[in-house]
N, C-alpha and C positions, 0 to 999 in steps of 0.2 A: 329654783334649781341651783345647784352649786356650780361654781366656776371650776376651770381646769386646775387651778391652784388648790382648790378645796379637795379635788380628787387625788392630787398628788400627796396632800397632807394625810390622806386616809391610809396610805401605804405604811404598814408597820415598819418600825425602825430596823428590825432584823432583816426583812426582805430587801429594803433599799440598800443596806450595807452589802448584802450578797451580790446584788446586781452591779454595784460599783466595783466590787472586788473582781467579779468576772470580766467586766469591761477593761479593768486595769491590766489583768493578766493577758487578755487578748491583745492589747496594744503593745505589751512588752514582747510577746512572742512575734508579733508582726514586725516590730522594730529589729528584733534579733535576726530574722530572715532577710530583711532588707540590708542589714549590715553584712551578712554572709555573702550575699550576691555582689555587694559593692567591693569587698576586699578579695573576692575569689579571682583566680587567674589560672590559665592553662599551663601546666607544667610539661614541657616538651619531653623530658626524660621519662616521666610516667606514661605519657601518651605513646611513646615509642615502645615501651615495654608491653603495653596492652596490645599494640598492633603486632609485635613480634610473637606474642602468645597466641593471638588469633591465627596468624600465618602458620605457626607450628602445628596448631590443632587441626587445621584444614588442609595440610599438605597432602594427606592421603586421598582427599577428594578432588582438589584442584592441583595439578602438577605445578611444582615450583616455577617452571619456566613459562607457565600458561599466562597469556595476557588476560587481564581482567575483562576487557571488552569482548574478547573471543569467548570467554566462559559465559558471559551474559548472553551472547548471541546463541551459543549452543543451547543454553537453557531455554531461550525463547523458541528455538526450533522444536524442542521437545514439547513445549506447551502448545505450539501450533499443531504439531502432529497429534497430540492428545485431543485437541478440539476437533480435528478431522476425524479421528476414530469415534468420537462421541456422535458426530454427524452420521457416520456410516451405521453405527449401532442403532441410532434412532430410526434410520431408514428401513432397516431389515428386521428389527427386533420383534415386530408384530406381523411380519409377512408370513403367509401360509407356505408351508413346505420347507422353511428354513430350519435346519436342525441345530445349528450352532453358530453363534457369533462371539468370537473370543479375541482378546488382546494377547498377542504372543510376546510383544515387546512394547511397553508403554511409549506412545509417541512415535513409534518407528514401524511397527509391523502388527497386522491383525489378520484374522482368517475367518471366512464365512463358508459354512458347509450347508448344502441344500440338495434336495432330490432333483435329478435332471428333468423329470416329468412335471415338476412344479414350475420350472422355468420355461420348458418347451411343451408344445402339444405332444401328446403321447404318440410315439413312433414317428414323429416328424421333426424337422429342423426349425420350424417356425416358432418364434417366441410368443408366449401367451400375451394377449393384449392387456390383461390385468397387471402384468409386470411392467408395462411401459412407464407409468408414473414413478416407480422405484428406480428405473434406469435413468429417467430424466433427472431425478434428484441426485443420483450417484454421479452423473456427468457434471452437474453443477458443483458438487463437492470437490471432484477431481480438478475442475477448471479453476477453482478459487485458490490459486497458488500464492503464498506469501513470497516476498522477494527472497531469492536465494534457495528456495525449496521447490520440490515437485512431488506431486502425489501420483503414484503408479498403481495400476490394477493388473493382476495376472489371473487369467481365467484358465483353469485346468479341469478337464473332464475325463472321468474314468472310462476305459474302453476294454472290451473283451480281448483276450489273447488267444494265441494258437494253443494246440493241445499240450505244448511244452510248458505253458503257463508264463512264458517270458516274451516270446516273439509277438510283435504287433502285426496286425493285418496290413497287407500292402495295398489293398484296394480302398476306394473311398467308402468309408463306413458312415453310419448315422452320426457317430460321435465327431467325426471329422467335419461333416456338414454342419453340425450344431455349433462347433467351435467357430467355424467361418461365419455362420449366421450371427452369432453373438458379436463378433468383431465388426461386421458390416453394420449391425443395428446401432452399436455404440458410436461408430464413426459417423453414421447418419444423424445422430443426436448431438454431435458436436464435441465429443471427447477429444482432448489434445492428442494428436496422432502418436506422440512419443510416450503417452501414458498407459498404453494398453499392449498386452501381450497375451497370446492364447497358446495352449498346449494340450497334449494328450498324455495320459499316464496309464500304464497297464494295470488292469484290475480296477477295483472299486466301481464296477459297472453300475450305472444309474445314479451316480453321485457327481455333483459339481462342487469344486472348491475354488473360491475366489480369494486371492491374497491382495491386501492393500498395504502399500509401503509409503513411508515419508522419507525422501532422499535429498541429500545435499546436491545442488546442481553442479557445483565445482567438482565433486567427487565422481559424478557420472560422466564427466567429459573425458574423452580419450586424450592422453597426453603423449606426445612424441618427442623423442630426443632430437638433438640437432642432426645426428646421423640419419635418423629416420626421415627428417624433413628433406635432407639432401637427396635421399634415395627417391622420395616421392616427387621431387622437383625434376629429376632426370627423365 
């Protein structure tokens, strides 16, 4: 058997010259990049021009006076709201009787439309037991509030009107009892008390509309002037 040296000697002269040339070029290029990295430095003037250009390009998106941290916070709020909307969509997307689940404003507002008799027993105010798991998941999603945000639910049920088509009935109707039953059921399942509101709307009989909102906690607080505070203290 031949030695390693014998195997090397068998390489044709042309091929060995090509390999040597390739390695040489490779080392030259490597040395060139090392030199560039060594002598490079940050030029403040050019960096400032780049930042000014970026600021000018994005002025229409982020107001000039906006604080960067505030902008990031708002962006995070929208992402949290979108995640909440995805959870709600996942809860009701395959539920029977749900006609529509749609995003009205990404990260802020969405709407669910369903038949009243799919949520309640026919001609009764009692909620169908098959809907309880969906209500539990909805309460869990509404209760999972990030810091500084709140998730709200508004339940609106369509009700018949008087002969004029505008006046609502004054007596306690099935729709009124259903709205109350829904609020009681959600409260019993642990929904944050300030996260739910119920209402009646004329027309759209047999239809339930549920709105979901993502709201900034600070913006939902009542703010009183110093004069108002003094009046309340008297």
